[in-house]
TIDRENKE-60473 format. One record per residue (C-alpha): y, z, x. Coordinates in steps of 0.5 Angstrom, whole numbers. Each point is the difference from the previous one (the first is absolute). Example, Ala and Ser with C-alpha at 12.3 -4.5 7.8 and 13.67 -1.06 7.14 Angstrom:
<recs>
REC      yy      zz      xx
REC      -9      16      25
REC       7      -2       2
</recs>
This chain:
<recs>
REC      yy      zz      xx
REC     306    -343      74
REC      -3      -5       5
REC       4      -5       4
REC      -3      -6      -3
REC       3       2      -7
REC       7       2       3
REC       0      -7       3
REC      -2      -3      -6
REC       5       3      -5
REC       6       0       6
REC       5      -5      -1
REC       6      -2       5
REC       5       4      -5
REC      -4       6       1
REC      -1       1       7
REC       5       5       1
REC      -2       4      -5
REC      -7       0       3
REC       2       2       6
REC       4       6      -2
REC      -6       2      -5
REC      -5       0       6
REC       4       5       4
REC       0       5      -5
REC      -7       0      -4
REC      -2       7       1
REC      -2       6      -4
REC       2       7       1
REC      -6       5       0
REC      -2       3      -7
REC      -1       7      -1
REC      -5       3      -5
REC       5       2      -5
REC       3      -2      -6
REC       6      -2       3
REC       1      -8       1
REC      -1      -3       7
REC       4      -6       2
REC       2      -4       6
REC       6      -5      -1
REC       1      -7       4
REC       5      -5      -1
REC      -2      -3      -7
REC       1      -7      -2
REC       6      -1      -5
REC      -6      -3      -5
REC      -5       5       1
REC      -5       3      -5
REC      -2       7      -1
REC      -7       0      -2
REC      -3       7      -3
REC      -7       1       0
REC      -2       6      -4
REC      -7       2       0
REC      -6       5      -2
REC      -7       2       3
REC      -6       4      -2
REC       3       0      -8
REC      -7       2      -2
REC       1      -1      -7
REC       5       6      -1
REC       3      -4      -6
REC       2       7      -3
REC       6       5       3
REC      -3       6       3
REC       5       4       4
REC       2      -4       7
REC      -4      -6      -3
REC       5      -3      -4
REC      -4      -5      -4
REC       0      -7      -1
REC       6       0      -5
REC       4       3       5
REC      -2      -4       5
REC       1      -6      -4
REC       7       2      -1
REC       2       1       7
REC      -2      -7       2
REC       4      -2      -6
REC       6       4       3
REC      -1      -3       7
REC       0      -7      -3
REC       6       1      -4
REC       4       2       7
REC      -3      -6       4
REC      -4      -6      -4
REC      -3      -2       7
REC      -5       6      -1
REC      -8      -1       0
REC      -5       6      -2
REC      -6       0       3
REC      -6       5       2
REC      -4       1       6
REC      -7       1      -4
REC      -4       5      -4
REC       4      -1      -6
REC      -7       2      -4
REC      -6       4       1
REC       0       8       1
REC       5       0      -6
REC       1       5      -5
REC      -3       0      -7
REC       5      -4      -4
REC      -1      -6       4
REC      -7       1       3
REC      -3       1      -7
REC       2      -7      -2
REC      -2      -3       7
REC       7       0       3
REC       2      -5      -5
REC       7       4      -2
REC       2       0       7
REC      -1      -7       2
REC       4      -1      -7
REC       5       5       2
REC       1      -3       7
REC       1      -7      -3
REC       5       2      -5
REC       4       4       6
REC       1      -7       3
REC      -5       1       6
REC       0      -6       4
REC      -5       0       5
REC      -6       5       3
REC      -5       0       5
REC      -7       3      -2
REC      -2       7       2
REC      -7       3       1
REC       0       3      -7
REC       1      -7      -3
REC      -7      -1       2
REC      -3       6      -3
REC      -3      -4      -5
REC      -2      -6       4
REC       2      -6       2
REC      -2      -4      -6
REC       4       5      -4
REC       6      -1       4
REC       0      -7       0
REC      -1      -1      -7
REC       2       6      -5
REC       6       3       5
REC       3      -7       2
REC       0      -3      -7
REC       3       7      -3
REC       6      -1       6
REC       1      -7      -2
REC       0       2      -8
REC       5       6       2
REC       5      -4       5
REC       0      -7      -2
REC      -2      -2       7
REC      -6      -2       4
REC      -4       6       0
REC      -3      -1       7
REC       7       2       2
REC      -1       7      -2
REC      -7       0       5
REC       2      -3       6
REC      -5       1       6
REC       1      -4       6
REC      -5       4       4
REC      -5      -1      -5
REC      -6      -5       1
REC      -6      -3      -3
REC      -6       4       4
REC      -1      -4       6
REC       6      -4       0
REC       7      -1       1
REC       1      -3      -7
REC       5       5      -4
REC      -3       3      -6
REC       7       2      -3
REC       7      -3       0
REC       3       1       7
REC       8       0      -2
REC       5      -1      -5
REC       7      -4       0
REC       5       3      -4
REC       7      -4      -1
REC       6       5       0
REC       8      -1       2
REC      -2      -7       3
REC      -5       3       4
REC      -8      -1       1
REC      -3       7       1
REC      -7       0       2
REC      -5       6      -1
REC      -6       0       4
REC      -5       5      -3
REC      -5       4       5
REC      -5       6      -2
REC      -3       5       5
REC      -6      -2       3
REC      -4       6      -2
REC      -1      -2      -7
REC      -7      -1       1
REC      -1       8       1
REC       5       1      -6
REC      -3      -3      -6
REC      -7      -1      -2
REC      -3      -5       5
REC      -4      -4      -6
REC       6      -2      -3
REC       3      -4       6
REC      -6      -2       3
REC       2      -7       1
REC       6       2       3
REC       3       1       8
REC       6       4       1
REC       3      -3       7
REC       6       2       4
REC       6       1      -3
REC       4      -2       6
REC      -3      -6       1
REC       0      -2      -8
REC       8       2       0
REC       2      -4       6
REC      -4      -6      -2
REC       3      -1      -7
REC       7       2       3
REC      -1      -6       5
REC      -2      -4      -6
REC       6       2      -4
REC       5      -2       6
REC      -3      -6       3
REC       5      -5      -3
REC      -6      -3      -4
REC       2       0      -8
REC      -7      -2      -2
REC      -3       7       2
REC       6       4      -2
REC       7       2       3
REC       4       7      -1
REC       7       2       3
REC      -2       7       0
REC      -7       3       1
REC      -2       7      -3
REC      -7       3       2
REC      -3       4      -6
REC      -6       4       4
REC      -4       5      -4
REC      -1       4       6
REC       5       5       3
REC       1       6       4
REC      -2       8      -1
REC       6       2       3
REC       8       0      -2
REC       3       0       7
REC       2      -7       2
REC      -1       1       7
REC      -7       2      -1
REC      -1      -5      -4
REC       3      -5       5
REC      -5       2       5
REC      -7       2      -4
REC      -6      -4       3
REC      -3      -2      -7
REC      -1      -6      -3
REC       6       1      -4
REC       4       1       6
REC      -2      -6       3
REC       2      -4      -6
REC       7       3       0
REC       1      -2       7
REC      -4      -6       1
REC       2      -4      -7
REC       3      -6       1
REC       8       0       2
REC       1      -5      -6
REC      -2       6      -5
REC       7       3      -1
REC      -3       7      -4
REC      -6       3      -1
REC      -2       4      -7
REC      -6       5       1
REC      -4       4      -4
REC      -7       3       0
REC       1       7       3
REC       5       3      -5
REC       5       1       5
REC       7       0       0
REC       5      -3       5
REC       5      -6       2
REC       0      -2       7
REC       3      -5       5
REC      -6      -2       4
REC       0      -5       6
REC      -4      -6      -1
REC       0      -6       4
REC       7      -2      -1
REC       3       6      -1
REC       1       6      -5
REC      -2      -1      -8
REC       0       4      -6
REC      -7       4      -1
REC      -1       4      -6
REC      -5       3      -5
REC       2       4      -6
REC      -4       6      -1
REC      -5      -1      -7
REC       0       0      -7
REC       7      -3      -2
REC       3       6       3
REC       5      -4       5
REC       2      -7       0
REC       1      -3       7
REC       6      -5       1
REC       1      -5       6
REC       6      -4       0
REC       1      -6       4
REC       6      -4       1
REC      -2      -7       2
REC       4      -6       2
REC      -3      -5      -4
REC       2      -6       4
REC      -5       3       6
REC      -5       5      -4
REC       3       5       5
REC       0       7      -2
REC       7       3       3
REC       0       7      -3
REC      -6       4      -3
REC       0       7      -3
REC      -5       4      -4
REC      -1       6      -4
REC      -4       4      -5
REC       2       1      -7
REC      -3       6      -3
REC      -1      -1      -8
REC       0       7      -2
REC       3       6       3
REC      -2       8      -1
REC       6       5      -2
REC       0       7       2
REC      -4       2      -6
REC      -6      -4       2
REC       2      -6      -6
REC      -1      -7       2
REC       6      -5      -2
REC      -1      -8       0
REC       6      -3       5
REC       0      -6      -4
REC      -1      -2      -8
REC      -6      -2      -2
REC      -2      -7      -2
REC      -1      -1      -8
REC      -5      -5       1
REC      -4       3       5
REC       0       7      -4
REC      -3      -3      -6
REC      -6      -3       4
REC      -1       7       3
REC       1       4      -7
REC      -5      -5      -3
REC      -5       1       6
REC       1       8       0
REC      -2       0      -8
REC      -6      -4       1
REC      -2       5       6
REC       1       6      -4
REC      -5      -2      -5
REC      -6       0       5
REC       3       5       5
REC       2       6      -5
REC      -8       1      -1
REC      -2       7       3
REC      -6      -1       4
REC       0       7       3
REC       3       6       3
REC       1       3       7
REC       1       7       3
REC       6      -2       5
REC       3      -5       3
REC      -5      -5       4
REC       4      -3       6
REC       0      -6       5
REC       1       2       7
REC       7       2       4
REC       6       5      -1
REC       2      -5      -5
REC      -6      -2      -4
REC      -2      -7       2
REC       4       0       6
REC      -6       1       5
REC      -6      -4      -1
REC      -3       3       7
REC      -1       7      -3
REC      -5       3      -5
REC       2       1      -7
REC      -3       3      -6
REC       1      -6      -4
REC      -4      -4       5
REC      -6       5       0
REC       1       0      -8
REC      -1      -7      -1
REC      -6      -1       5
REC      -3       6      -4
REC       1      -4      -6
REC      -3      -6       3
REC      -6       3       2
REC      -1       3      -7
REC       1      -7      -3
REC      -6      -2       5
REC      -5       5      -1
REC       1       4      -7
REC      -6      -1      -5
REC       3      -6      -3
REC       0      -4       6
REC      -5      -5       0
REC       0      -2       7
REC      -2       4       7
REC       4       6       0
REC       5       1       5
REC       0       6       5
REC       7      -1       3
REC       6      -3      -2
REC       7      -2       4
REC       7      -2      -3
REC       5      -4       4
REC       7       4       0
REC       4      -7      -1
REC      -4      -1      -7
REC       3       6      -2
REC       7      -2      -3
REC       2       6      -4
REC      -1       8      -1
REC      -3       3      -6
REC       5       5      -2
REC      -1       7      -4
REC       7      -1      -4
REC       0       4      -6
REC      -7       1      -2
REC      -4      -3       5
REC      -2      -6      -5
REC      -2      -7       4
REC       1      -6      -4
REC      -3      -7       1
REC       7      -2       3
REC       0       5       5
REC      -7      -1       2
REC       1      -7       1
REC       6       1       4
REC      -4       4       5
REC      -5      -6       1
REC       4      -7      -2
REC      -5      -5       3
REC      -6       0      -5
REC      -5       0       6
REC      -7       0      -2
REC      -4       6       3
REC      -6      -3       5
REC      -6       4       2
REC      -3      -1       7
REC      -4       2       6
REC       2       3       6
REC      -3       4       6
REC       3       6       2
REC       2      -3       6
REC       4      -5      -4
REC       3       6      -4
REC       2       2       7
REC       3      -7       2
REC       4       0      -7
REC       3       7       1
REC       2      -3       7
REC       3      -6      -3
REC       6       5      -3
REC       3      -1       7
REC       2      -7      -1
REC       0      -6       5
REC       6       0       5
REC       6      -4      -3
REC      -2       2      -7
REC       6       2      -4
REC      -3       7      -1
REC      -3       3       5
REC      -5       4      -5
REC      -2       0      -7
REC      -4       6      -2
REC      -6      -1      -5
REC      -1       4      -6
REC      -7       3       1
REC      -5       3      -6
REC      -2       7       0
REC      -6       2       4
REC       3      -5       6
REC       4       4       6
REC       2      -2       7
REC       4       3       6
REC       5      -5       4
REC       4       0       6
REC       7      -4      -2
REC       2      -2       7
REC      -7      -2       3
REC      -2      -7       2
REC      -2      -5      -4
REC      -7       1      -3
REC       0       8       2
REC       4       3      -6
REC      -5       2      -4
REC      -4       6       2
REC      -5       4      -4
REC      -2      -3      -7
REC      -4       4      -5
REC      -3      -2      -7
REC      -1       5      -5
REC       0       5       5
REC      -4      -3       6
REC       1      -4       6
REC       0      -8      -3
REC      -6      -3       2
REC       3      -7       3
REC      -7      -3       0
REC      -1       1      -7
REC       3      -5      -6
REC       5       2      -5
REC       2      -3      -7
REC       8       0       0
REC       5      -2      -5
REC       7      -3       1
REC       4      -5      -3
REC      -1      -7       1
REC       6       0       5
REC      -3       5       4
REC      -7      -3      -1
REC       2      -6       3
REC       3       2       6
REC       7       1      -2
REC       6       4       4
REC      -5      -2       6
REC      -5       4      -2
REC      -5      -5       2
REC      -6       5       0
REC       0       0      -7
REC      -1      -7       0
REC      -6       0       4
REC      -4       4      -4
REC      -6      -3      -4
REC      -2      -1      -7
REC       7       0      -3
REC       0       1      -8
REC       5      -1      -5
REC       0       6      -4
REC       3      -3      -6
REC       6       5       0
REC       7      -1       1
REC       3       6       3
REC       5       1      -5
REC      -6       0      -5
REC      -4       5       4
REC       6       5       0
REC       1       0      -7
REC      -7       1      -1
REC       0       6       5
REC       6       3      -4
REC      -4       0      -6
REC      -6       3       3
REC       4       6       3
REC       4       5      -4
REC       5       1       5
REC       0      -3       7
REC       3       4       6
REC       2      -4       7
REC      -6       0       5
REC       2       4       5
REC       3      -2       7
REC      -5       2       6
REC      -5      -5       0
REC       4      -3       6
REC       0       5       5
REC       4       0       7
REC      -5       2       5
REC       2       6       5
REC       1       8      -1
REC       6       0       4
REC       5      -1      -6
REC       1       8       0
REC      -1       6       4
REC      -4       6      -4
REC       1       7       2
REC      -4       7      -3
REC       3       7       1
REC      -7       2       2
REC      -7      -4       1
REC      -4       6      -2
REC       2       3      -7
REC      -4       5      -5
REC      -2      -2      -6
REC       5       2      -6
REC       6      -1       5
REC       4      -6       1
REC       2      -4       6
REC       7      -3       1
REC       0      -8       2
REC       6      -4       3
REC       0      -7       0
REC       5      -4       4
REC       1      -7       2
REC       1      -3      -7
REC       6      -4      -3
REC       5       4      -4
REC      -2       1      -7
REC      -7      -2       2
REC      -6       3      -5
REC      -6       2       2
REC      -6       4      -3
REC      -5       5       3
REC      -8       1      -1
REC      -5       5       3
REC      -7       2      -1
REC      -3      -7      -1
REC       6      -1      -6
REC      -2       7      -4
REC       7       2       2
REC       6      -5      -1
REC       8       1       1
REC       3      -5      -4
REC       7       4       0
REC       2      -1       8
REC       8       0       0
REC       2      -7       2
REC       2      -1       8
REC       7       3       2
REC       5      -4       4
REC      -4       2       6
REC      -6      -3      -3
REC      -3       6      -1
REC      -4       4      -5
REC      -3       7      -1
REC      -5       3      -5
REC      -5       5      -1
REC      -8      -2       0
REC      -3       6      -5
REC      -7       2       3
REC      -4       3      -6
REC      -4       6       1
REC      -7      -3      -2
REC       1      -5       6
REC      -6       1       4
REC       1       1       8
REC       0      -6       4
REC       4      -6       3
REC       4      -5      -5
REC       5      -5       0
REC       7      -1      -3
REC       1      -7      -2
REC       7      -3       0
REC       1      -6      -4
REC       6      -5      -1
REC      -1      -6      -4
REC      -2      -6       4
REC      -1       4       6
REC      -6       2       3
REC      -2       8      -1
REC       2       5       5
REC      -6       5       1
REC       2       7       3
REC      -6       5       2
REC       1       8      -2
REC      -5       5      -1
REC      -1       5      -6
REC      -3       7       2
REC      -3       6      -5
REC       6       4      -4
REC      -3       6       2
REC       0      -2       8
REC       5       5       4
REC       6      -3       4
REC      -2      -1       7
REC       4       4       5
REC       3      -2       6
REC      -4       0       6
REC       0       7       5
REC       5      -1       5
REC      -1       1       7
REC       4       7       0
REC      -4       2      -6
REC      -6       0       4
REC       2       3       7
REC      -1       7       1
REC       6       5       0
REC       2       2       7
REC       0       8      -3
REC      -6       3      -3
REC       1       1      -7
REC       0       7      -4
REC      -6      -2      -4
REC      -4      -2       7
REC      -6       4       1
REC       0       4       7
REC      -7      -3       0
REC      -2      -5       5
REC      -3      -4      -5
REC       4       1      -6
REC      -2      -2      -7
REC       4      -6      -3
REC       5       1      -5
REC       3      -4      -6
REC       7       2       2
REC       0      -1       7
REC      -4      -7       0
REC       4      -7      -2
REC      -4      -3      -6
REC      -3      -7       0
REC      -2       0      -7
REC       2      -6      -4
REC       2       5      -5
REC       5       5       0
REC      -1       5      -6
REC      -8       0       0
REC      -3       6       2
REC      -7      -3      -1
REC       1      -6       4
REC       3       4       6
REC      -7       4       0
REC      -4      -7       0
REC       4      -2       6
REC      -4      -5       4
REC      -3       1       7
REC       5      -3       4
REC       5       4      -3
REC      -4       6       2
REC       0      -2       7
REC       7      -1       0
REC       1       7      -2
REC      -5       3       5
REC       3      -4       6
REC       7       3      -2
REC      -3       7       0
REC      -3      -1       7
REC       6      -2       3
REC       3       6      -3
REC      -5       4       4
REC       1      -3       6
REC       7       1       0
REC      -1       8       0
REC      -6       0       5
REC       5      -3       5
REC       4       6       0
REC      -6       5       0
REC      -2      -3       7
REC       7       0       3
REC       1       8      -2
REC      -7       1       3
REC       2      -4       7
REC       6       4       0
REC      -4       7       0
REC      -5      -3       5
REC       6      -2       5
REC       3       7      -1
REC      -7       4       2
REC      -1      -4       6
REC       8       2       2
REC      -2       7      -1
REC      -6       0       4
REC       3      -3       6
REC       6       5       0
REC      -5       5       0
REC      -4      -3       6
REC       6      -1       4
REC       3       6      -2
REC      -5       4       3
REC      -1      -3       6
REC       8       1       2
REC      -1       7      -2
REC      -6       2       5
</recs>
């Protein structure tokens, strides 16, 4: 609250109370748990406790489903909290409708609006999904339905202070709403993420601009606290923002460098609490603003949780002298997996839901086809990660391609189709017998987008694939496209912007980036939604006349059983994801070779093939705890000798190829090369050596250098090099014997000379 508002309300009799309250208006840091967080300051004797209870991202979940307690239990929770404190207001941070379950979506979300009205919803900000069917639909049908359901001004349920008429600062929606409770005027300001133009079909909001949330929130907060009753005044101001953090950690949220981070830190100090949405996250925190900490809360999604902020307010000043926040789960799961509601259902709302479900059953129960197994969205929990390839994304892309290229399609046939992950809102589950109903098909793609065909060059297709990595500051860093059969690409996730996509192939050949291709996508993508501007820059955009749901139903009718389209159309580039070792790189036809693959994640599955796919090893054991697996590669006896490759494959990975050779089955085993000792002559003549100076070579005394050990015929056909080696060895033996003969002859000659001398000198002495 501004100083001006404080002075306007101040009287001399309340100065002491004001001084006491101002010294302690702080809040303790909230933690992201279900436990309430609270701070206390000295309170005025006549303080009013204001309870604000809120939801966000309800998305038409009117029927109970596990953790989603349903609209009747939600209403019952609000009833109980109001019975505990009559100064309770029920509010929403947006996306009440759109991407709804079939019971609501099949009736254009009228049951959701009626149920929230009967539950006593007091105010709501507009979410991006309120624009799904365009601004005209919002400002007529939707707002009119809220007026009928609540008995209040319908505009109060679509607040949007930062939504302007295009090219102006003229508000296109109501900026704030005032509610009177407990003698307090409570002002609610609504803002919505500036990303709306990239989240809905641009054609439906072509007359709008979405401006800064901070600027709009502060402008209206100043207006509500400037002392001018003619432009609205409020004792307590609450910001409803359809924006949020993806984190659940309060310290991370407080410091994040996103548009939402700026908003919660820089929103006017006159704003006493902030209710958030859009990211389907859950947290209740105390985040420092310009004038100290204040509650910042988001309450998950689909009516699983009710967020509660309690403000103890001095009515004489409008000061919040104590604040606490908590998240109240509407249902709990027991140890046996059963979900139980935590509040009694409101009977009026329960009747609305029951009637809506009966109406939906008539249309929704019709069987449209069968699936062979589950077809799922991305993430460890299906639907939890829009940045990974999914079987459902690829399957829907294949459906859209079929719908815009089959023989009944009157337009120019499409060659490639794309599907955005955010447009997939439910999985196709096999259930008991694989039956797909109209309802289950509708829940996958609930936005009723038409299919558009248009021209893109190969270079623009590359650009579109690059745009899966979203611009800096986006709420999600990556949005994976489903792609149709025939198109595949390799990528590097952590590459610089514009360098992620490596090789692109179309029908097995490198994509010609100078060629033009006919492409299909839903109207949202085709006009540049989700920041895929490359699609919007295509040419010759043509409406196929088919709604995505109708195309899906027709696809199922044309196929007896639909199987999930495989993963692996988007492949991580590089072959360093594993190490492959063979027991031998040379193997005889008819034998096997052992293979060890290491460097895998525990439990990872791989496959192997060789001989240009003629041999496939599909039962390779899963990797053990060390990330290693081993198997045997069979080499059929009919395989021709030559060089081959073993190819190791893993879904969404580039193949690893390892070379090996096959030799003929009747080839002899190589023997070790002769050692130096084997080739040296014996120091003593062997018994078999001839006494001749040139003994004939014998097979017993000569070391063999033949490449085989057991073929007499081969030994007779030694090469000339082998013969020369044997001759040299025999010559060496001959030289050795001749040296002894020479020595003996020398001794004989010397002895003869000595005898001659003795005789000669002996005779002289005798004379």
